[in-house]
C-alpha positions in Angstrom: 226.0 -44.6 -189.0 223.9 -45.4 -186.0 223.8 -49.1 -184.9 221.7 -51.3 -182.6 223.7 -50.2 -179.5 222.9 -46.6 -180.3 219.2 -47.5 -180.6 219.3 -49.2 -177.2 221.2 -46.3 -175.6 219.0 -43.6 -176.9 215.7 -45.5 -176.4 216.6 -46.4 -172.8 217.5 -42.7 -172.1 213.9 -41.7 -172.7 211.8 -41.4 -169.5 210.1 -44.5 -168.1 211.5 -46.7 -171.0 212.3 -50.4 -170.6 213.6 -53.1 -172.9 211.8 -56.4 -173.3 212.4 -59.3 -175.6 209.2 -60.1 -177.6 208.9 -62.1 -180.8 212.6 -63.0 -180.3 213.7 -59.4 -180.7 214.4 -56.4 -178.4 211.4 -54.1 -178.0 211.3 -50.7 -176.2 208.3 -49.6 -174.1 207.3 -46.5 -172.4 205.0 -47.1 -169.4 204.5 -50.6 -170.8 203.5 -49.5 -174.3 205.8 -50.5 -177.2 207.3 -47.6 -179.2 210.2 -49.3 -181.0 211.6 -52.7 -182.0 214.9 -53.9 -183.4 213.8 -56.6 -185.9 215.7 -58.8 -188.3 219.5 -58.6 -187.9 219.2 -55.3 -185.9 219.9 -53.3 -189.1 216.6 -51.5 -189.0 214.1 -50.3 -186.4 210.3 -50.3 -186.4 208.7 -47.2 -184.8 205.3 -45.7 -184.4 204.2 -43.4 -187.1 200.7 -42.2 -188.1 199.8 -43.9 -191.4 199.4 -40.6 -193.3 202.9 -39.5 -192.3 204.3 -42.9 -192.8 203.2 -43.1 -196.4 204.6 -39.7 -197.1 208.0 -40.7 -195.5 208.2 -43.9 -197.6 207.4 -42.0 -200.8 209.9 -39.2 -200.0 212.8 -41.4 -198.8 212.3 -45.0 -199.8 215.9 -45.8 -199.2 215.4 -44.8 -195.5 211.8 -45.8 -194.7 209.7 -48.8 -195.6 206.7 -50.7 -194.5 206.9 -54.4 -193.6 204.0 -56.4 -195.1 202.8 -57.6 -191.7 202.7 -54.0 -190.4 200.9 -52.4 -193.4 197.6 -52.0 -191.5 199.2 -50.6 -188.4 200.7 -47.2 -187.7 204.4 -48.4 -187.8 207.2 -47.7 -190.2 210.7 -49.3 -190.6 213.8 -47.3 -190.6 217.1 -48.5 -192.1 219.8 -47.6 -189.6 222.5 -47.4 -192.4 220.5 -44.7 -194.1 220.4 -42.4 -191.1 222.7 -39.4 -191.1 223.7 -39.6 -187.5 222.6 -40.4 -183.9 220.8 -37.0 -183.8 218.4 -38.2 -186.5 218.0 -41.5 -184.7 217.2 -39.7 -181.5 214.6 -37.5 -183.2 212.9 -40.6 -184.7 212.9 -42.5 -181.4 211.7 -39.5 -179.4 208.8 -39.0 -181.9 207.8 -42.6 -181.5 208.1 -42.4 -177.7 205.8 -39.3 -177.7 203.1 -41.3 -179.6 203.2 -44.0 -177.0 203.8 -42.1 -173.8 201.0 -41.3 -171.4 200.0 -37.7 -170.9 201.6 -37.5 -167.5 205.0 -38.2 -168.9 204.5 -35.9 -171.9 203.6 -33.1 -169.4 206.5 -33.8 -167.1 209.0 -33.8 -170.0 208.2 -30.9 -172.3 211.8 -30.9 -173.6 210.8 -34.0 -175.6 208.4 -32.1 -177.7 204.7 -31.2 -178.2 202.2 -32.5 -175.6 199.3 -34.4 -177.2 195.8 -33.0 -176.6 193.9 -36.4 -176.8 
């Protein structure tokens, strides 16, 4: 089961990522834009996720994904670390969130991290 230290290690391994304490919790940012947080007791993470996909994830795997009340109107989803299969799954989730926050220049220079946005 991945833990908070795995989150930190994986997040900080992504290009141009920094850690910053905000709202009394660790947050991870790419080029200054937040893509993940370690809220509560560091037993879950919050990551960027388009609302349509987020709702589908929560319906499909409610033991793994959930929406915090104060984030319901934003494109974020919570992920229970204990419900993840392994660090590979955690890496995929963090990389996906990183891609949503990363500027185009980083996406283009790191194609190994996935699809480049066209926006």
